[in-house]
Every structure is written in structure tokens, then in C-alpha cells.
N, C-alpha and C positions, 0 to 999 in steps of 0.2 A: 714189285717193291723189293728193296734190298734185304729187308728182314726175312723174306721167304727163302732166299738162298743162303743167307748168312747163317740162319738158325740151323738149317740142314747140315751145313758143313761143321759148324762149331759144336752142335749137340751130338752129332755122330762121332766126331773126334773125341768129345768128352767121354763118350762110352768106351771108346778104344783105350783111353787113358785109364779108366776104371778097371777095364779088363787087365791091362798091364800091371796095374798096382794091386790087383785082387781086392778092389773095394766096391761095395755096393754103390750103385749110381745115385741112389737117393741120399745115402749117408754122406757120400763124397760132396754132393751139392750143398748140403746143409753145412758141412765142414767149411766149404769155401765161403758161404754166406756169413758164417760166424766170424771168419777172418776179415771179410769185407767190412763188417760192422765194427770190429774191435781194432783192426790194424789197417785202416784205410790209408792207401798210398795214392795221392792225387784225388781228383774229383770223380765221383761216380754219379751217374744220372738215374739211378734206380734206388728203390727202398728195400734193403735186405730183408726187413721184417714182412713186407708184402710178398716178396718172393717166397719166403719161408712159409707164409700162410697157405699159398695155393699148393706148394709141395706137400705140406702136411695134410691138406684136405684131399688131394688125389691119392695119397698113400692110404687114408682112411677109406676112401670110396672103393679103391681097387683091392683092398686088403694086401697091399704090397708085402712081399716076403712069403706068402703062402703059394703053394704050388698045385697045379691041376695037371695030371698026366696028359701029354700031348698038346698042352697050351704053352705058348711062349710069349714072353712079355718084353716090351721096350718102354724106356722112360725118356721124357724130354721136357724141357721148360723154355720159356722165352718171355721177354719184355718188349713190347712195342706199342706205339700209339697211346702210351700212359697206362696200359693194362698188363697184367701179369697172368700167365697161363702155364699150367703143368698138365701133362698128359701121360696116360699109360695106354699102350696099344697091345691087344692080345690077338695072336694069330695061331692058326692051326695049319699044318701042311696036309693037303688032300691031294693024293696022286701026284705029289711033287710040286703042287701049286699052292700058294698061300691063300687062306680064307681068313679074313679079318673078322674075328669073333666079336670083339667089343672094343670101344674106345671110351675111356674115362677122361673126363676134362674138368679141371677146376680153374675158375677165373676170378680175378679181383679187378673189376672194371668200375670201382666206385659204386654209388648207389644204383641199383637196378630199377628203372622206372616201369618198364613193361616186360614181365618175366617171360611170357611165351614168345614175344618178339626176340628177346635176348637169347633164349634157348635156340630158336630157329637160326639166328645169325651164327652162333657157335657150331651148331650141327652142319649148317651149309659150308662154313669154312673148313671143317674137318673133311667133309666129303670132297670138296674142291681140292684140298691139299693132297689127299690120297690119290685122287685121280691124276693129278699132275705128277705126283711122285712115281706112279705105277706105269702109266701108258703113253702120253702124247710125246711125239718127237717130230722135229722138222729136219729133213735131210735135203741136200742139194745135189742134183745131177746136171752137169754142164751149165751151172749157174742158175738153174731153175728149181723151185721147190718141187719135191717128188710127191709129197702127200697133198693131193688136191681135193680130197673130200673125206667124209667121216668113216668110210670104210678102210682107209689107210691111216688117217690121223685119229687114233682111237682115244676115246674118253672112257671114263668109268661107266659100266653098265650096272643096272640094279643088282645083278647077280654078284658083282664084285664089291658092292657097298657093305659096310660094317652091318652085322646083324642087329647091333645095338649101340647107341651112343648115350652115355650117362653124363649129364652136364649139371654142375653145381656151382654156385656163386658164393664167394666170401661175403658175409654181411658187412655192409659198410654204409656209413652216412656221409661220406665224402662226395664231392661232385662226380657226376659220371664221366668216364673216360672213354677211350676208343673201344669199339667192339665189332666193327665191320670186318676187320682183318686179323686181329691178334690171335685168334684160335688156329689160323692156318700155318704160320711159320713152324710151330714145333712138331707138327704131325708127321712130316716126312722123316725127320730123324727118329722119333719114337717108333715109326714103322720099320725104318732101316735097323734100328737096334733090336727090335723084335725078331726081324728076319735073321739077324746074325745069331740070335739065341736059338733060333730054329734050325738054321743051316750051317752055321760056322763061317758063313761067308760075309765079308764086309762089302757093302754096296756103296762105292765111292763116287758113282755118277748116276745120272738119271737118263731114261726111266728105268725102273727096277725090273719090270717084267721081262725085258730083253735079256736080263742076266740070270733069270731063275729057271731057265730051261723050258 
């Protein structure tokens, strides 16, 4: 789906803009959403207040703005399939390799009917998104795919999975919206932004593992 790649590109670039402007990524998003609400130019297909609600929730969940020695954070958000998602990814560098400590995820998907099922969908989307950001690739040699099995086409293993995923939903009485995919698009950017904080290196292509030594 287009949202998966577009979110990575747009939200990674947004972090670069924040770095250039010396602005906090959360504060900058809220500033843009305020302008979108008050000074709308053309038609927008999202609700700035719902976007704001997930950002404020993930800020509360993650205690954004606090620091833990050796832990680096990245922030990202996205709207797709009628749902709003904001995420914070925490990483530590261990022997030059990233270990994902925790992912915080706030979601507004309307009314949640089955809480445990909804949590599982979000957790699965995050793990899937991290896997595709970090590892798999397809290369061609003489017109044929070189990766012919899972020893060369690598997926995320349990040792690479986040130690913890914290999921919370914005309370709503509106009709349920999408949840099968909306938590996947923002995670690659949140991870890339965390890895930039940890290494000072911008990751502008996938997969990340090949670029981290």
C-alpha cells in the first residue's frame, strides 16, 4: 500500500526539517496542525483535532521530552484508512547494532469493539513494519532473483523484535475505522528518526540493517 512507503519518506523528511529548524518534532507537528485548522488552504481529508489527540496521547505515554542515558527516540505519525496513529520508538545501540527497546503507539480508530483484538492488530502491524524496514530485500542477478529462500531473504527474528509495545486508544463513540494496516506506515519513519538520534546518520533507503554496519 502506498501509505507504507509514503509515510516513511514524508515523516523521515519531516524529522530532517525539524533538525534544520532546531524544533522539537512533536511541537512542530502540533504547530502545523494548528495552522491546518485555522488557516486551511484547499481541502484536507483529515481531522486536525484527531491527529492532535493521538500525538498528545503518545506524548503522555512515552513521557516525551524526558531522557534516559543511552536510549534514543524517534517520533512519527500518520493517517490512513480513516484512522490516526502516532508512535515513539526507543532504541539502544549494542555493539554497534540497534536494539529496539520499546514502541509506544496511540491510535484513534473510532470505537474499539474488541480491545484485545485491536491491540493484537496494532502490535502485529508494528512488528511487520519494523521487519520490512530493517531486513528484507530483493536483488536481481542476470535477470533472476538472488534471494531464493529465508536464509538470504531475512525477516525479523524474535531477538530483533521490540522488547515491549505499549498500545493505547483514544476513547471515541464514532463508528469504527480501519485498523488492519494504519499502525504499520509510521513505524519505519519513527525507527529511522530514532536511529538518526542514536547514530547521526540519515537512513534514506531500505532496508536499514545494510546501512548500520
